[in-house]
N, C-alpha and C positions, 0 to 999 in steps of 0.2 A: 824745882825741876827746870833744867835749861832747855835750850832750843837745839834741835839736831838737824841733820840733813833733810829729814822728812819735812820739817817745818820750812826749810829754805825752798824745797821743791814746791810745796803747797803755796808759799808766798808768790813764787814766780808764776804758778798756774793761775792763781787768783788775779795777779796783775795782768796776765794775758786776757783773762775773761773781762776784766774791767776795761782794758783798752778796746776790746771788741765792742763791749756794751756802750761805751762812751765815745766811740770813734767819731760819730756825727757831731756830738756836742763839742768835742775838741776842735773839729774842723770849723764849726760855726764860731767858736771863741777866737780862733786864729784868723778868721777871714778879715775882720776890720783892722787888725793890728799886726798881722803877719803874712805868711805865704799860703794860708788855708790848708796846709799839709800836715799839721802836727798830729791830728787824729789818725790819718792814713799812715804816717811814718811810725807812730808808736804801735799801732795795731800790727803792722807788718813786722816790726822789730821783735815784738813779743811772740808772735806766731813762729818766727825763726828760732827764738829761744826755746820754745816748746819742742820744736823739731830736734834741736841739738841735745836737749835733755833726754829725749827718747833714744837718740843714737848712742849717747855715752853718759849713762847715769852717774852723777858725781858721788864721791864717797864722803865729802865733808861739806858743811855749809859754805866755807870759803871757796871750794872748788866750784860749787853751783853759781856763786856770785861772779867768779872770774870768767866762767863760761858765758854768763849773761853779758858781762862787760864786753868781751871780745865780739860777741854776736851783735850787740847793739851798735858797736862802733863800725862794724862792717855793713850792717843792713839798714840803719836809720839815717836818713838824709837830714839836711839842715843842721842847726846847732844842737838839736836834741841828742843825736847819736854820740858825739864826742862828750857832751856834758853828762849824760846818763852813763855812758861807758866808763868815764873817769870816776863817777860816783861809785858804781858797783866794783870797779877795780880797787879803789882805795879801801872800800869796806872789806873786800876779800883779803887784801893785804893785812888789814887790822885784825881780821879773824885768824889768819894763818892756818895752821893745820888742826885747830881745835874742832872736836866733834860735838862738844856740848857747850853752848853759849850761855853764860850767866848774864845777869842784868848789867853789871858794870862793863863787861866786854861788849855787850849789845850797844850800850850808850856810846862807847868809844868808837865802835864801827859806824854808827849813824853819824857821829861827828866827823869821822874820816871821809864819809861820803859827801857831806856838806862842804867840807874843806876842799875836796876835789873839784866840786862844782864851782866854788869861788875861784880856785886857782886857774881852772880852765876858762871860765867865762868872764873873769875879772869884774864880777858884779858884787854888790853888797846889799844889805837890807835897805828897802826903800827905792830900789831901782826898777821895781815892777818886773821881777823875774821869778824863776823857781826858787831862788834863794829866800824869797819872802815866805815860802812855805817851809823850807828846810831849816832855817835858823830858829824859828819858834819851836819846831819839832825837836831839834837837838837840845834846846834849852829845857823843854818839858821832859825829855828823856833823862837828862842829867839830874833834874830835880827829883825824879821818882826812882832812879836807879838804886838809891840807898835802901829802899824797902826790900830789894832782892827779888822782886817779882817781875819776870820778863814780860808777862802779859800786861801788867800795869804800865810798864815802860812803853810798850808798843801802842797801847790805847792812848796814853797821854801824847805821844808823838803824833799819832794820826789826827787826834782832835785839834792839836795846835796847828798842824799843817793845813787842815781844812779851814780853820779861822784865818790862817795866814794867806791862803789863796783868796778868800773873800776880801781881805784887807787890800788886795792889789787894785780893786775897783776904782777908788778915787785917785790912785797914784799917777804921776806923770812918768812915762817910761823914759829911762835914761840909758838903757842898754838894748842891744839887739835891733831887729827890724822895726819894732814898735817905736823906738826912740826917734825915727825919722818923721813920725807923725806929730811930734810936739804935743801941743794941748789936746789934739784930737785923740790921743791915746787915753785920756782921762775918761773914766766911766766904763771901761772895758776890763774884764777879768783876764789875768795873764794865763794863757793855756798851759804853759810849763808848770806854773804853780798848781794848777788844777790836776795835771797828770801826776805831779809829785805827791799830792794829797791822796790820789787814788792808789798809788803804789804803796804809800805808808799805811793806808787803811787796809790794803790787802795783806800787809805784813802782820797787822793786828788780827785780822780775820783768820790767818793761817795758824795763829797760836791758840785759837779758841779750843 
């Protein structure tokens, strides 16, 4: 069984809930190495996504993700809006008009999202950014897609993203605001990697 528009809407709903629940945590993570606004921005952005979904219910998963992309780009400040906006837009483009997402298409869409983040942010693995959550996630998704089980793909991606977020703790930041801190960025978890892991965990939860 594939994933339909109902899954996409549940994913976005669970993401919005996660951003609300973890808003303060993301703010606290962002305080020592960023602008202290990541939690606030993400919560506001996904609340706006919920409003848009209620106004114009999408007919396909790709349409839901495109609407999300446009909303995040217009509502989320800082680097997160363009990065997440690009990720959701690339994933939407990869899905096209399909109404039933299989495991291979899912893995391709997740890779497109990661590639969008890399293209927009010019970051790579080890730079202490959200890429450090997304790259292991897409590798895990690709490794499990052959089984044909979309739930397995999403669970593997979520678990890998969570481990990837934790892996940013000892890293020296080489991109973004945190890079200005040099050695002082070591020992702090990247908030973008944490929010990425929350979003990918929501995708898995929506498929349960």
